[in-house]
Each structure stands twice: as structure tokens, then as C-alpha cells.
C-alpha positions in Angstrom: 15.1 17.6 12.6 11.8 15.8 13.2 9.5 17.3 15.7 9.1 15.8 19.2 6.5 13.0 19.2 3.5 14.0 21.5 3.4 12.1 24.8 -0.2 10.9 24.2 0.9 9.3 21.0 3.7 7.4 22.7 1.4 6.3 25.4 -1.1 4.9 22.9 1.6 3.1 21.0 3.1 1.6 24.2 -0.3 0.2 25.1 -0.7 -1.2 21.5 2.7 -2.9 21.7 1.6 -4.7 24.9 -1.5 -5.9 23.1 0.4 -6.8 19.9 2.5 -9.3 21.8 -0.6 -11.3 22.7 -1.7 -11.8 19.1 -0.8 -14.1 16.2 0.5 -11.0 14.4 3.4 -11.0 16.8 4.0 -14.7 16.4 3.8 -14.8 12.6 5.4 -11.4 11.8 7.7 -10.3 14.6 9.2 -13.6 15.9 10.6 -14.7 12.5 12.7 -11.5 12.4 16.1 -13.1 13.1 15.5 -15.9 10.7 14.5 -13.5 7.9 17.5 -11.3 8.5 19.9 -14.2 8.6 18.6 -15.4 5.3 18.4 -12.1 3.4 21.1 -9.8 4.9 23.8 -11.7 2.9 21.7 -11.4 -0.2 21.4 -7.6 0.3 25.0 -6.9 1.2 26.8 -4.4 -1.0 29.4 -7.2 -1.8 26.7 -9.5 -3.2 24.6 -6.9 -5.0 26.4 -7.2 -8.3 25.9 -11.0 -8.2 22.4 -11.3 -6.9 20.3 -13.8 -8.9 16.7 -13.4 -10.0 15.7 -16.3 -7.8 17.3 -14.8 -4.7 15.6 -11.4 -5.3 12.2 -12.9 -6.1 12.3 -15.1 -3.1 12.6 -12.1 -0.9 9.5 -10.5 -2.4 7.3 -13.4 -1.3 5.4 -13.1 2.0 6.1 -16.7 2.9 9.8 -15.8 3.0 9.9 -12.2 4.3 7.0 -12.8 6.8 6.2 -9.1 6.6 5.1 -7.7 3.3 2.5 -9.4 1.0 2.4 -7.0 -1.9 6.1 -6.9 -2.9 5.9 -9.9 -5.3 3.7 -8.0 -7.7 6.7 -5.8 -8.7 8.9 -8.9 -9.4 8.3 -9.2 -13.1 8.9 -5.5 -13.8 12.0 -5.3 -11.5 13.6 -8.5 -12.8 13.0 -7.7 -16.5 16.5 -6.3 -16.7 18.7 -8.0 -14.1 21.8 -6.1 -15.1 20.1 -2.8 -14.4 18.5 -4.2 -11.1 22.0 -5.2 -9.9 23.4 -1.8 -10.5 20.5 -0.2 -8.7 20.8 -2.5 -5.7 24.6 -1.9 -5.5 23.8 1.9 -5.5 21.0 1.6 -3.0 23.1 -0.4 -0.5 26.3 1.7 -0.8 26.5 3.4 2.6 29.3 5.7 1.4 26.9 7.7 -0.7 24.2 10.0 0.7 20.9 8.2 1.4 18.7 10.6 -0.6 20.9 10.3 -3.6 20.9 6.5 -3.4 17.2 6.2 -3.1 16.4 8.7 -5.9 18.8 7.1 -8.4 17.7 3.5 -7.6 14.0 4.1 -8.0 14.5 6.1 -11.2 16.6 3.3 -12.7 14.3 0.4 -12.0 10.5 0.3 -12.7 8.8 -1.1 -9.6 11.6 -0.1 -7.2 9.3 2.2 -5.2 9.1 3.1 -1.6 7.6 -0.2 -0.5 10.4 -2.3 -2.0 13.3 0.1 -1.5 12.6 0.7 2.2 12.0 -3.0 2.9 15.4 -3.8 1.4 17.1 -1.1 3.4 15.4 -2.4 6.6 16.7 -5.9 6.0 20.2 -4.7 5.1 20.4 -2.3 8.1 17.6 -3.1 10.5 18.8 -0.6 13.1 18.9 2.4 10.7 16.1 2.2 8.3 12.3 1.8 8.7 9.7 1.0 6.1 7.6 3.6 4.4 4.6 2.1 2.7 0.9 3.0 2.6 0.2 1.2 5.9 2.9 3.0 7.9 2.0 6.3 6.2 -1.7 6.0 7.0 -1.1 5.2 10.6 1.4 8.0 11.1 -1.1 10.5 9.5 -3.8 9.2 11.7 -1.6 9.7 14.8 -0.6 13.2 13.6 3.1 12.5 13.3 3.4 12.6 9.6 6.2 15.0 8.4 5.7 18.0 6.2 7.2 17.9 2.7 8.4 20.8 0.6 6.8 21.1 -2.8 8.9 19.3 -5.4 11.0 17.6 -2.7 12.5 14.3 -4.0 11.5 10.9 -2.8 14.9 10.4 -1.1 14.6 13.6 1.0 11.1 12.7 1.9 12.1 9.3 3.1 14.8 10.8 5.3 12.1 12.8 7.1 9.8 9.8 7.4 12.7 7.7 8.7 13.6 10.3 11.4 10.1 9.9 12.9 10.2 6.1 12.7 13.6 6.2 14.6 12.1 8.5 17.2 9.1 6.2 17.7 11.4 3.2 17.9 13.5 4.8 20.6 10.5 6.1 22.6 8.9 2.6 22.6 12.3 1.0 23.4 11.6 -1.4 20.6 13.0 -2.0 17.1 11.9 -1.0 13.6 10.8 -4.5 12.6 8.3 -4.6 15.5 7.2 -1.0 14.8 6.3 -2.1 11.2 4.3 -5.0 12.5 2.6 -2.6 14.9 1.1 -0.7 12.0 -0.7 -3.9 10.9 -2.0 -4.4 14.4 -3.4 -0.8 14.6 -5.1 -1.3 11.3 -7.0 -4.2 12.6 -7.9 -2.3 15.8 -9.2 0.6 13.7 -11.3 -1.5 11.3 -12.4 -4.2 13.8 -11.8 -6.8 11.1 -10.6 -10.3 11.7 -6.9 -10.8 11.0 -5.2 -14.0 9.9 -1.5 -13.9 10.9 0.8 -13.5 7.9 -1.9 -12.1 5.6 -1.9 -8.5 4.3 -5.7 -8.3 4.4 -8.4 -9.6 6.7 -9.8 -13.0 5.8 -12.8 -12.7 3.5 -15.3 -15.4 4.3 -17.9 -16.1 1.7 -21.2 -14.3 2.4 -24.4 -15.9 1.2 -26.6 -13.5 -0.7 -29.7 -15.3 -1.9 -28.5 -18.2 -3.9 -25.1 -16.6 -4.7 -21.7 -16.7 -3.0 -19.9 -13.4 -3.2 -16.4 -14.6 -2.3 -15.1 -11.2 -1.1 -15.8 -9.7 -4.5 -15.1 -6.1 -3.4 -11.6 -7.0 -2.4 -10.9 -8.6 -5.8 -12.6 -5.7 -7.6 -10.3 -3.3 -5.9 -7.2 -5.1 -7.0 -8.7 -5.7 -10.5 -9.2 -2.0 -11.0 -5.7 -1.3 -9.9 -4.1 -4.0 -12.1 -6.2 -3.3 -15.2 -6.8 0.4 -14.9 -5.0 1.3 -18.2 -7.1 -1.2 -20.1 -10.5 0.0 -18.7 -12.7 2.7 -20.1 -12.1 4.9 -17.1 -8.3 4.6 -17.6 -8.5 6.2 -21.0 -9.4 9.5 -19.4 -8.0 9.2 -16.0 -4.5 8.1 -14.8 -3.9 6.6 -11.3 -2.1 9.1 -9.2 1.6 8.8 -8.9 4.1 10.3 -6.4 8.0 10.3 -6.4 9.0 6.8 -5.5 5.5 5.3 -5.8 4.0 4.5 -9.2 0.9 3.2 -7.5 0.3 5.9 -4.9 -3.3 6.2 -6.1 -4.1 2.7 -4.7 -5.3 2.9 -1.1 -3.9 6.4 -0.9 -3.4 7.3 2.8 -4.7 10.6 4.1 -5.6 12.1 7.5 -9.2 10.8 7.3 -8.6 7.3 6.0 -7.5 5.6 2.8 -8.8 6.6 -0.5 -9.6 3.4 -2.5 -8.4 4.8 -5.8 -7.2 8.3 -6.6 -6.7 9.5 -10.1 -5.9 12.6 -12.1 -7.3 13.6 -15.5 -4.7 13.0 -18.3 -5.3 16.4 -20.0 -7.3 18.6 -17.6 -6.8 20.0 -14.1 -9.2 17.5 -12.5 -9.0 14.8 -9.8 -11.1 11.7 -9.3 -11.7 10.1 -5.9 -13.1 6.6 -6.3 -14.8 4.8 -3.4 -15.9 1.2 -3.5 -19.1 0.6 -1.5 -18.6 -2.4 0.7 -20.6 -3.1 3.8 -21.3 0.5 4.6 -24.7 2.1 4.4 -25.3 4.5 1.5 -25.0 7.5 3.9 -21.7 6.2 5.2 -20.3 5.7 1.7 -21.4 9.2 0.5 -20.1 10.8 3.7 -16.7 9.0 3.4 -16.4 10.0 -0.2 -17.2 13.7 0.6 -14.5 13.6 3.3 -11.9 12.4 0.9 -12.9 15.0 -1.8 -12.5 17.7 0.8 -9.1 16.4 1.9 -7.9 16.3 -1.7 -9.1 19.8 -2.4 -7.2 21.1 0.6 -4.0 19.1 0.4 -3.4 18.0 -3.2 -5.4 20.1 -5.6 -4.1 23.4 -7.0 -6.2 26.5 -7.2 -8.8 26.0 -9.9 -8.5 22.2 -9.9 -11.8 20.3 -9.9 -12.2 17.3 -7.7 -14.8 14.7 -8.8 -16.1 11.6 -6.9 -17.2 8.2 -8.1 -18.9 5.4 -6.1 -18.6 1.9 -7.5 -20.9 -0.8 -6.1 -22.8 -3.9 -7.1 -26.2 -2.4 -6.5 -27.6 0.9 -5.4 -30.6 1.7 -3.3 -32.8 4.8 -3.5 -30.9 6.5 -0.7 -27.7 6.4 -2.7 -29.4 7.7 -5.9 -31.0 10.6 -4.0 -27.8 11.5 -2.2 -25.7 11.6 -5.4 -28.3 13.6 -7.3 -27.9 16.4 -4.8 -24.1 16.5 -5.0 -22.3 18.0 -8.0 -19.3 16.2 -9.6 -20.2 12.8 -8.2 -21.3 9.8 -10.1 -22.2 6.1 -9.6 -20.9 3.1 -11.5 -22.3 -0.5 -11.0 -20.2 -3.6 -11.6 -21.3 -7.0 -12.7 -19.6 -10.3 -12.1 -20.7 -13.5 -14.0 -19.6 -16.9 -12.8 -20.7 -20.0 -14.7 -19.7 -23.6 -15.1 -20.0 -25.1 -18.6 -19.5 -28.6 -19.9 -16.2 -29.2 -21.7 -16.1 -31.2 -24.9 -14.1 -34.4 -24.7 -11.0 -34.6 -26.9 -9.8 -38.2 -27.6 -6.3 -38.5 -28.8 -5.0 -41.5 -30.7 -2.4 -43.7 -29.1 0.8 -44.4 -31.0 
């Protein structure tokens, strides 16, 4: 059984729910709930699972249709590459006569891309009173609040989800709310924590272009973060290091949630007992960036690394000042990488075709 949620956590979340209802987040994410369920519950019924079309499935993955999760569509191509296998996995996942842990473990093993984000979102839509969503956002906030469950070493994804869901259900009941609203609350808490502007319906804060000299940066750090994730295996760094994976999450190393924040990228060496914590320097000072990276390294050493494992750090930024160079020179196993972005407009030659 999940432990009792501390009263101060419930009090904080109750206050946050009141504030949430005054924001565009509530209007754009919570209020469409009934319409989303009416559209997709028939799609994710056990009776329809064996006949679901690729168009139906992909439509659910789009933020404009689910009004809740903006990253699911990235898994569409992989998941739909074998529709016959996907239908079997969905029928298995939605079959309430089988144990939940068994259903989850078999479904995510059968279909590449069917990780915790997608599987738990489907479960929520199918049975919104029984299943909450486990993704990096909910995990990060639960850890920050101190209500994250303890997992046994080697415990399967399905059994881990059951523990997470027990706490989500407790939170729902304590707040006298519903799991859909609770999932939106995590978004709201993220914006409170970061102090960043939020555009309703977007998974990330709006990135306005910032003028730097004669250049426009167009939120390059955000795009760099996603570029590194999507192209990791094709980059030089990816030949030596592999992005960290966990049961049910092939991309666990992207924005990995921990007690002291979210690690931008977490990787493990492919042949040696070594970890790599990657931090992108955004608008922080050099001291803030180094301090944050050291916190993450310390957390990985204590919570993930085995005895004898080394934990390395890497800062990636556009340019580095003396303060950053001096700080890194005094810390072992930390390095600096600079990125370059080139944007040019060039004239295109004119091709004249003959008319027939």
C-alpha cells in the first residue's frame, strides 16, 4: 500500500488547484476533458482494439486532439510501423480481465515506443477514474513534493506503475478532484516553479526571439535539446555513450526527473561503468550552471550509480566566459562543449521548364 500523503503536501496542492482554475491552462487542458473522452474512449475500447486504424491511433497522439500531451506524436511512426502488432498490444493493454502489471509489461515489450507516456495516457482515456498518467512531468513533481514511491531493484515497469498510480489515486481523493485535472496540475506547478510564461495547450513555455547583437536566437537552446535527443545515435557523443533507458521508457535519459530538478540528458557508457550528466547552459550564470550540474552528479552517484561507477559531467553552451572555464578546471570528470549554429539565405538558381 502507498504511504499516507503528508498534510502539508495536500494543502499546497489544494491551493494550487484554486490557482489553476484561474488560468488558461485550465481552460485549454482541463475543460476539453469530456470532449476528448467522448471521442477517444470508443477508439480505446477493448472491443475496438483489434480494428483500430492507423489514422485513429495517430490522431490521438496529436496535442490538438488530446489537449493534454504534446510529445506523444513523436512515437507515432515507430508504433504504427506494424499495425497488426500494435492492435494485439492495445487489446492486451485494455483487457481488464488480466492483471494490470502483466498487461503493461507485455504491451510495452511488444511495441517500440509504447512507453510509460503513451501507455498510461491510453489507460487514462479508457478508464479515467482508475488510471493516472506517469510521465516525466508527473514524476518530477511527485519527487519534488516527496511523494514518489520506492521501487525494488529489478522491479518491472508494470509493478512500478501500480505503485505510482496508487499515489495518484490518493492525491485525487485528497483533492476531491479527478485524475485528468491532477495531470494538468503538474503542468501548472512546473510553470510556478520555473516562473516562465505559459501558452495554454503548449508543452513548453513560449520562446520569444531574443536579440543578441545582430542575430536572432529563436530559442536555440530548446531546439538544441531536442536535436541532441533525436539525433544522439548519429552524433560523435552517441558512439561512446547511450541515452539512459528504464523499463517502460526508452527515452528516460531525456529530461530525467530527480529530487533536485530535471537532468537535461543522462547517458551511460556503452562498455564501461560510467555515467554522463549533460547540462545545457541557458540563461543561468556560469556559477548556477556548474552548481546545478554538481547537484545532478551527486544525485546520480547516490541514487543510480553502483559502487565503483564513475559519474562524469558535461556542459554544452554557445559560448563560455572565464568564470565557467575556471570552475570546470577545478572539478574532475567535467568537460565543456560549445555548439555552433549557422543560418544563411542563398540565392536559388532559376530552372525554366519547357511547355508542351
